[in-house]
C-alpha positions in Angstrom: 73.4 106.6 172.6 72.4 103.6 170.4 72.4 99.8 170.8 74.6 97.8 168.5 74.8 94.0 168.0 78.3 92.6 167.4 80.1 89.4 166.4 83.8 88.9 167.0 86.4 86.4 168.1 88.1 86.3 171.5 91.8 85.5 172.4 91.2 81.8 171.8 89.7 82.3 168.4 86.2 81.5 169.4 83.3 83.3 167.9 81.3 85.4 170.4 78.3 87.7 170.0 76.4 90.3 172.0 75.0 93.8 172.3 76.5 97.1 173.5 75.5 100.7 173.8 77.7 103.3 172.3 77.6 106.6 170.5 79.2 105.2 167.3 80.4 101.9 165.8 83.9 102.9 166.8 82.9 103.2 170.4 81.6 99.6 170.3 84.9 98.5 168.7 86.9 100.1 171.4 84.9 98.5 174.2 85.4 95.1 172.6 89.1 95.5 172.1 89.4 96.6 175.7 87.9 93.2 176.8 90.0 91.3 174.4 87.5 90.6 171.6 88.4 91.3 168.0 85.2 92.7 166.3 84.2 91.1 163.0 80.8 92.7 162.5 79.0 95.6 164.2 75.5 96.6 163.2 72.8 99.0 164.7 69.9 97.5 166.4 68.1 100.6 167.7 68.7 104.2 168.7 67.6 106.0 171.9 63.7 106.3 171.8 63.3 103.2 169.9 62.6 101.0 172.8 62.4 97.3 171.9 58.8 95.7 172.1 58.8 93.0 174.7 55.8 90.7 174.2 53.7 89.3 177.1 55.3 85.9 176.5 58.8 87.4 176.9 57.7 89.1 180.2 56.2 85.8 181.4 59.4 83.8 180.8 61.7 86.5 181.9 64.0 85.0 184.6 64.7 87.3 187.5 68.1 88.0 188.9 68.8 85.5 191.8 71.4 85.4 194.5 73.6 83.1 192.5 73.9 85.7 189.7 75.1 88.3 192.4 77.6 85.7 193.5 78.9 85.2 190.1 79.0 89.0 189.6 81.1 89.3 192.8 83.5 86.7 191.7 83.9 88.3 188.2 84.3 91.6 189.6 87.1 90.3 191.9 88.9 88.7 189.0 88.6 91.8 186.7 89.7 94.3 189.5 92.5 92.0 190.3 93.6 92.0 186.7 93.5 95.9 186.7 90.4 96.4 184.4 88.8 99.8 185.0 85.2 99.6 186.5 83.5 100.9 183.4 85.2 98.5 181.1 84.6 95.6 183.6 80.8 96.4 183.4 80.9 96.7 179.6 82.4 93.2 179.4 80.0 91.7 181.9 77.0 93.3 180.1 78.3 91.9 176.8 78.7 88.4 178.2 75.5 88.1 180.3 72.8 86.0 178.8 69.9 86.7 181.1 67.9 89.8 180.0 67.2 90.9 183.6 70.8 90.8 184.5 71.8 92.7 181.4 69.3 95.4 182.4 70.8 95.6 186.0 74.3 95.9 184.7 73.2 98.4 182.2 71.5 100.5 184.9 74.6 100.4 187.2 76.9 101.2 184.2 74.7 104.2 183.3 74.9 105.5 186.8 78.6 105.1 186.8 78.7 107.1 183.4 76.8 109.9 185.3 79.4 110.2 187.8 78.0 108.1 190.7 80.1 105.9 192.9 79.8 102.2 192.5 78.2 101.9 196.0 75.6 104.5 195.2 74.8 102.8 191.9 74.4 99.5 193.5 72.3 101.2 196.3 69.6 101.8 193.6 68.8 98.2 193.5 68.2 97.1 197.2 66.3 94.0 195.9 69.6 92.7 194.7 72.2 94.2 196.7 71.7 94.3 200.5 72.7 97.1 202.9 75.7 95.0 204.0 76.9 94.6 200.4 76.6 98.3 199.6 78.3 99.2 202.8 81.2 96.9 202.1 81.6 98.3 198.6 81.6 101.8 200.1 84.4 100.7 202.5 86.3 99.3 199.6 86.1 102.5 197.7 87.2 104.5 200.6 90.1 102.3 201.5 91.2 101.3 198.1 90.6 97.6 198.9 87.7 97.0 196.5 89.2 93.9 195.0 89.5 92.2 198.5 86.0 93.5 199.4 84.6 91.6 196.3 86.4 88.4 197.3 85.2 88.5 200.8 81.6 89.2 199.7 81.7 86.2 197.3 82.9 84.0 200.1 80.4 85.3 202.5 77.5 84.7 200.0 78.7 81.2 199.2 78.7 80.3 202.9 75.1 81.7 203.4 73.9 79.8 200.4 75.7 76.6 201.5 74.1 76.7 204.9 70.5 77.3 203.5 70.8 74.6 200.9 72.0 72.0 203.6 69.2 72.8 206.0 66.7 72.6 203.1 68.3 69.2 202.3 68.1 67.9 205.8 64.4 69.0 206.1 63.3 67.7 202.8 62.8 64.1 203.9 60.9 65.0 207.1 58.7 67.5 205.2 57.8 64.8 202.7 56.8 62.4 205.5 54.7 65.1 207.3 52.9 65.8 204.0 52.3 62.2 203.3 51.0 61.7 206.8 48.6 64.7 206.5 47.3 63.3 203.3 46.8 59.9 204.8 44.8 61.4 207.7 42.6 63.2 205.3 42.0 60.2 203.1 41.2 58.0 206.1 38.7 60.4 207.5 36.9 61.1 204.3 36.8 57.7 202.6 37.8 54.9 204.9 36.4 55.7 208.3 32.9 56.6 207.0 32.8 53.0 205.5 33.7 51.4 208.9 31.1 53.8 210.5 28.3 52.0 208.3 29.6 48.6 209.2 29.6 49.5 213.0 26.1 51.1 212.6 24.7 47.8 211.2 25.9 45.9 214.4 24.2 48.3 216.8 26.8 47.4 219.3 28.5 49.6 222.1 31.7 51.0 220.6 34.8 51.9 222.6 35.7 55.5 223.4 38.5 55.7 220.9 36.3 54.3 218.2 33.6 56.9 218.9 36.1 59.6 219.0 37.5 58.7 215.5 33.9 58.4 214.0 33.0 61.8 215.5 36.1 63.4 214.0 35.6 62.0 210.7 31.9 63.1 210.6 33.0 66.6 211.7 35.5 66.9 208.9 33.0 65.8 206.3 30.4 68.2 207.6 32.8 71.2 208.0 35.5 70.6 205.3 34.6 73.9 203.4 34.9 75.9 206.6 38.2 74.0 207.7 39.7 75.0 204.0 38.6 78.6 204.5 40.0 78.8 208.1 43.2 77.4 206.9 43.6 79.8 204.1 42.5 82.7 206.3 44.9 81.7 209.0 47.7 81.3 206.5 47.1 84.9 205.2 46.8 86.3 208.8 50.0 84.7 210.0 52.0 85.8 206.9 50.7 89.4 207.4 51.5 89.4 211.1 55.0 88.1 210.3 55.6 91.0 207.9 55.2 93.5 210.8 58.1 94.4 213.0 56.5 93.1 216.1 55.6 89.8 214.5 58.9 89.2 212.8 60.7 90.0 216.2 58.6 87.5 218.2 58.9 84.9 215.6 62.6 85.1 215.2 62.9 84.9 219.0 60.8 81.8 219.0 62.8 80.2 216.2 66.1 80.1 218.0 64.3 78.4 221.0 62.7 75.7 219.0 63.8 72.1 219.8 66.3 70.4 217.4 66.3 73.2 214.7 66.6 76.2 217.0 70.1 75.6 217.9 71.1 75.3 214.3 69.4 78.6 213.5 71.0 80.4 216.4 74.6 78.9 215.4 74.1 79.9 211.8 72.9 83.4 212.8 75.9 83.9 215.0 78.2 82.7 212.4 76.8 85.2 210.0 77.1 88.1 212.8 80.8 87.1 213.5 81.8 86.9 209.8 80.0 90.1 208.9 81.4 92.0 211.9 84.9 90.7 211.1 84.7 91.8 207.5 83.4 95.2 208.3 86.0 95.7 211.1 88.9 94.4 209.1 87.9 96.7 206.2 88.2 99.8 208.5 84.5 100.4 209.3 84.1 102.2 212.7 82.5 99.9 215.3 79.3 101.7 215.7 78.6 101.9 212.0 79.8 98.3 211.5 77.2 97.0 214.1 74.5 99.1 212.6 75.2 97.4 209.2 75.6 93.9 210.8 72.3 94.2 212.7 70.6 94.4 209.3 72.5 91.4 207.8 72.0 88.8 210.5 68.5 87.9 208.9 67.0 87.6 212.5 65.2 90.5 214.0 65.6 89.1 217.6 69.4 88.7 217.3 69.6 92.0 215.3 68.0 93.8 218.3 70.7 92.3 220.5 73.4 93.5 218.1 71.9 97.0 218.3 72.0 96.7 222.1 75.7 96.1 221.7 76.0 99.1 219.6 74.3 101.3 222.1 76.6 100.1 224.9 79.7 100.7 222.8 78.4 104.3 222.1 78.1 104.8 225.9 81.8 103.8 226.2 81.5 100.2 227.3 83.8 97.5 226.2 82.7 95.0 223.3 83.0 92.0 225.6 80.8 93.5 228.2 78.1 94.6 225.7 78.3 91.0 224.1 77.8 89.3 227.5 74.8 91.5 228.2 72.9 90.3 225.0 72.6 86.8 226.4 72.9 85.0 223.1 76.7 84.2 223.1 78.4 81.1 224.7 81.1 81.7 227.4 83.8 80.5 225.0 82.8 83.1 222.4 82.7 85.8 225.1 86.2 84.8 226.3 87.6 84.9 222.8 86.0 88.4 222.2 87.6 89.6 225.5 91.0 88.3 224.5 90.8 89.9 221.0 89.8 93.1 222.4 92.8 93.1 224.9 95.3 92.0 222.3 94.0 94.1 219.4 93.4 90.9 217.4 89.6 91.1 217.4 89.4 90.7 213.6 91.3 87.5 213.6 89.4 86.2 216.6 86.0 87.1 215.0 87.0 85.0 212.0 87.9 82.2 214.4 84.5 82.5 216.0 82.7 82.5 212.7 84.7 79.3 211.7 83.8 77.7 214.9 80.1 78.5 214.5 80.2 77.3 210.9 81.7 74.0 212.0 79.1 73.5 214.7 76.4 74.4 212.3 77.8 71.9 209.7 77.9 69.2 212.4 74.4 70.0 213.7 72.8 69.9 210.2 74.5 66.5 209.5 72.7 65.1 212.6 69.4 66.9 211.9 67.9 64.1 210.0 68.9 61.5 212.5 67.5 63.6 215.3 64.1 64.1 213.6 63.6 60.6 212.3 62.9 59.0 215.8 60.2 61.7 216.3 58.6 61.0 212.9 58.6 57.2 213.7 56.9 57.9 217.1 54.3 59.9 215.3 53.6 57.3 212.7 53.5 54.5 215.3 51.0 56.6 217.4 48.7 57.0 214.3 48.9 53.3 213.4 48.1 52.3 217.1 45.2 54.7 217.3 43.8 53.3 214.0 44.3 49.7 215.2 42.7 50.4 218.6 39.8 52.6 217.2 39.0 50.6 214.0 40.3 47.1 213.9 39.8 46.1 217.6 36.0 46.6 217.4 36.0 44.5 214.2 37.8 41.7 215.7 35.5 41.7 218.7 32.4 41.7 216.6 33.9 38.9 214.5 34.5 36.9 217.5 31.1 37.6 218.8 29.5 36.5 215.6 31.5 33.2 215.7 30.2 32.6 219.2 33.6 33.0 220.9 
């Protein structure tokens, strides 16, 4: 097996280039013709054992495979499968057209696994950092049921929704985050540079200061004296919290707290339940058994607390209980959703109603995200007003009093 560089023209007459692996130049030509490219030039780059030398600069600037790359891959595989292109030829075409080296290596490894006789799901499972358990399970179901084309389409739609929700939440929280960072910076500057100057002025008057002023001066002096310790404590706390959240217990407790937070907790819960409903509907509609489907869905909800409730549902179903009863026992679903699950279970239309539930949660999530900024802004204004009032009472009021005393008023 050797690597060849090629140049050719596609069906529109455009010049395209790339690299492919094959035993001979004829093998490269066959691969190009299978994807609709007429080869003009094929040259040997290297044979097996002649690994290309990647410099440290190349490694430093090597862009990793991101979620958007997997989304595009799913969409391309859906299109190629729909057009009837065989899997190996599809991967050869994707590898030839990919411009990101990390993605080329990923496609190359998957294609090599397919050449060795592995199934596509097994080949993708070798890269858990790029393909989740849910993704691999859905591909496996598509292989077993012969609906791989539909599975790729559903996976692409599912990932697009996940990405859209995350991006909108980040956009809604961007302004409040900047305000909070600016407020923290202002407090640090005031306590290190501004308040000490006022402390010298107040010391010169040798007058009795109000309680608020003494508190501000004491806090400023404490920050100036202990700022190295405060930085060390902040860094240590950050490392300790991140380490705790990586544990199963820490993640479970934090995920339980997240869905109960004011304002954002409801959004997180609705987005998580929308993810659950859509994943469960996709798995069930593709023919995955309920117990296996819930096992996979519990890993894809991206919330350990809700995932444990899904596993609780799975255990109840294994004991022979109904889906609606198990869902009610979790305590995370609204009465309307429980009623829809009950109706779907009785009528045999659970898949369609789960999609309806997912759509309902997605619409509610969208509405809640749109109102997130307007809900946070009054709180930010109240905090800013409190800080301004504290500074006015603690710093400027004593100055005005001393000024009036100096003028004999």
